[in-house]
C-alpha positions as CSV (number, residue, x, y, z in Angstrom):
1,M,0.1,-0.1,0.2
2,I,1.1,3.3,-0.8
3,W,0.3,6.7,0.8
4,M,-0.4,9.7,-0.8
5,I,-1.4,13.3,-0.3
6,E,-3.7,14.7,-3.3
7,A,-3.9,18.6,-3.0
8,A,-6.7,20.6,-5.0
9,E,-7.4,24.4,-4.9
10,K,-10.2,25.2,-2.7
11,G,-13.7,25.0,-4.3
12,Q,-12.4,23.0,-7.2
13,P,-13.2,19.5,-7.9
14,W,-9.8,18.3,-9.6
15,I,-6.5,17.2,-8.0
16,T,-3.6,19.1,-8.7
17,E,-1.0,17.6,-7.4
18,E,-0.1,14.1,-5.9
19,Y,2.6,13.5,-3.2
20,R,4.0,10.1,-2.3
21,L,4.8,9.8,1.4
22,P,7.7,7.9,2.6
23,E,7.2,4.5,3.7
24,S,7.8,5.3,6.8
25,F,4.0,6.9,6.7
26,D,2.0,3.5,7.4
27,I,-1.7,2.5,8.6
28,D,-0.9,3.4,12.1
29,T,0.5,6.8,11.4
30,A,-2.7,7.4,9.2
31,A,-5.1,6.3,11.9
32,A,-3.0,8.9,14.3
33,W,-3.7,11.6,11.8
34,V,-7.5,11.3,11.2
35,G,-8.6,8.7,13.7
36,D,-8.8,4.7,13.6
37,H,-11.9,4.5,11.1
38,P,-12.9,0.9,9.9
39,D,-12.6,2.3,6.3
40,L,-9.3,3.9,6.6
41,V,-7.9,2.2,3.4
42,G,-10.0,2.9,0.6
43,S,-11.4,6.4,1.9
44,V,-10.0,10.1,1.4
45,F,-9.7,12.1,4.5
46,D,-8.9,15.8,4.8
47,V,-5.4,16.6,6.2
48,P,-6.3,18.1,9.8
49,P,-4.4,21.3,10.1
50,S,-2.8,20.5,12.8
51,R,-1.0,17.9,10.8
52,I,-0.2,20.5,7.9
53,P,3.5,21.0,9.3
54,E,4.1,17.6,9.5
55,M,3.2,16.9,6.1
56,E,5.5,19.9,5.0
57,Q,8.4,18.1,6.6
58,L,7.5,14.4,5.5
59,L,7.2,15.9,1.6
60,G,9.7,18.6,1.7
61,I,7.3,21.3,0.5
62,T,6.0,24.6,1.8
63,A,1.7,23.9,1.8
64,D,-0.3,26.9,1.1
65,A,-3.5,25.8,3.2
66,D,-5.1,29.1,2.4
67,R,-5.4,28.2,-1.0
68,V,-5.3,24.0,-1.3
69,E,-6.8,21.5,0.3
70,Y,-4.5,18.5,1.3
71,F,-6.1,14.7,1.4
72,L,-4.7,11.9,2.6
73,V,-5.6,8.6,0.5
74,A,-4.4,5.3,0.2
75,R,-3.9,3.2,-3.1
76,A,-2.6,-0.1,-4.0
77,D,1.0,-0.7,-4.9
């Protein structure tokens, strides 16, 4: 499984960027970010504002949370 961050400009229905999270990001880390949902794999979750700094560090990016929404998703390898 590959954990990804998808980015979309606020108010727009399409994804503008995708970022692959490092292999160290696993299902336990995802649950710590968004809660231990039974449908954690196969769903899309907003990245909580409190996790934006951690996301930036993991991806080596500077987020623009005023303009862009970030989503956590899992994909098959």
